N, C-alpha and C positions, 0 to 999 in steps of 0.2 A: 503494500499500499505506500503510495505516495506520502511523503512529511507532513505537507499540507492538508492532506485529505485525512489524515490521521488525525491530527488536531482539531480539524473542523469535527470528525464524528466524535472525537473524545468531549470536546466541548457540548457538543448537541447531546451528550449520553448525561454530563453532569447537569445541563439543564433538564433533562427528563426525570434524574434523580432528585430534583429539588434544589440544586445549588444554584445560586446567580452567577452570572458571568464574571463576576470579579473573584470569588470562590472558585472558578472555572481557571480562570487565569493564574490565580495563585498555584493550582495545581501545574499548569503546564511550566511556569517559574522552576517549581520544585523538581519537575521531571528533568529539566534540562541543566540545571546547576553540576558544575563539576567541583568536587572535591580538591580544596587545596591542601598542600603539605602541611603538615604541623608546623614544621620548622624548617628552613633554608639558611644556608651560609652564606654571608654575607663578606664581600672582600673589597674593600674602601682602600683607594689609592689617590694619594693625595699630591699633586706637584708644585715646585717651586724652580722656575727655569732661570739660567744665569741671566745676569743683567744685560749681556751682549746678545742673547739670543733673539733671532729677527722674528717679526709676527708670521713670516711665511715658513721657519722652521718650526716655530709652535703649532702651527695648522697642521704640519705633516705630520705632527707627533699625533694630534687628535685623531687625524684621518686614519693613522696608521692602528691607533687604539680601538678606535670604533668598527676597524674592520677584524678585529680580532675573533668575535663571537662568529663571523662567517667562515673562519678557519679552524674554530677550535670548539669540538662539538659539546665539552662540559659545560662550557658557559651558558645558563639557564636564562638569564636576563642581563641587560647591560643598560645604564644610562651614565650620562656625566653631564658637567656644567662648570662654569667658572664661579668664582666667589663673588657673591654679592652682599655679604653679610656687612651691616654697619658696625659691626663691633670688632675691636681694634686687637682681636687674638688670633689673625690669621697666620702669624710668623712668615709672613711672606708666600704661603701656599696660594696658588691663583686657579688650579685646575683641581677638580674631584671627580673621580670616577669609581662607579659602584658596579662590581660584579657578581652576579648571586649563582651559587653553585647548590646542588643537591645536597652534596655531603663533602668530608674532608678529602674522601679518595678523589674525588673529580676535581677538587681545589689543587691536591696534589700531584695529579697528573697534568694540568694547566701549568703550574710553575715552570718544569723544565720541557714544555711543548715546545719543538722547533720554532713555531710563529710566534711566540712569547718571547722566548730567546733573542730571535731575530730583531724583535720590536724594541729589546731592552739595548740591545746594541745600537739602534739607530736614535733612540734617546738619550743616551748616557754623555754624547758630547757637549748636549746643551741643559743638562739636567743641572740643577743647584742642588735641590734637597727633594727626598720623597718621604712620605709618611704612609705606611701601612697597616691598617686595622681590619681583623679578621672577627666576626662575633656571629653567633646564631641568632637571628631572629625569629621571634615568637610571636604569636597574637595572644 
């Protein structure tokens, strides 16, 4: 049975059973929800670039980091941004990257991965400081 037809039949059946259409919609929503993992491993990477690093060099690093999820299957999710905090506590760190892994084994496989190692070699000449923090995120 086609998916749309299934939900139409299910919704009609719910109406016949005395359920309102909003209850029917709630049933549909519950049916398609996907369980989220109880916890995931977050890998936070913060960069401060050397003062003489050009904006083009920094953009190359950002682009290379953004490309890693397409090269390394262990990365479950990825996001990045630049520091916009009004607080004076950044210690010169300007770029933040957040990678998500299912578990420590995936993170541990990511670290020596050839694509990650190549990225590190490209980054090295313009990097002044890096901070890395890993933590288990739980709801």
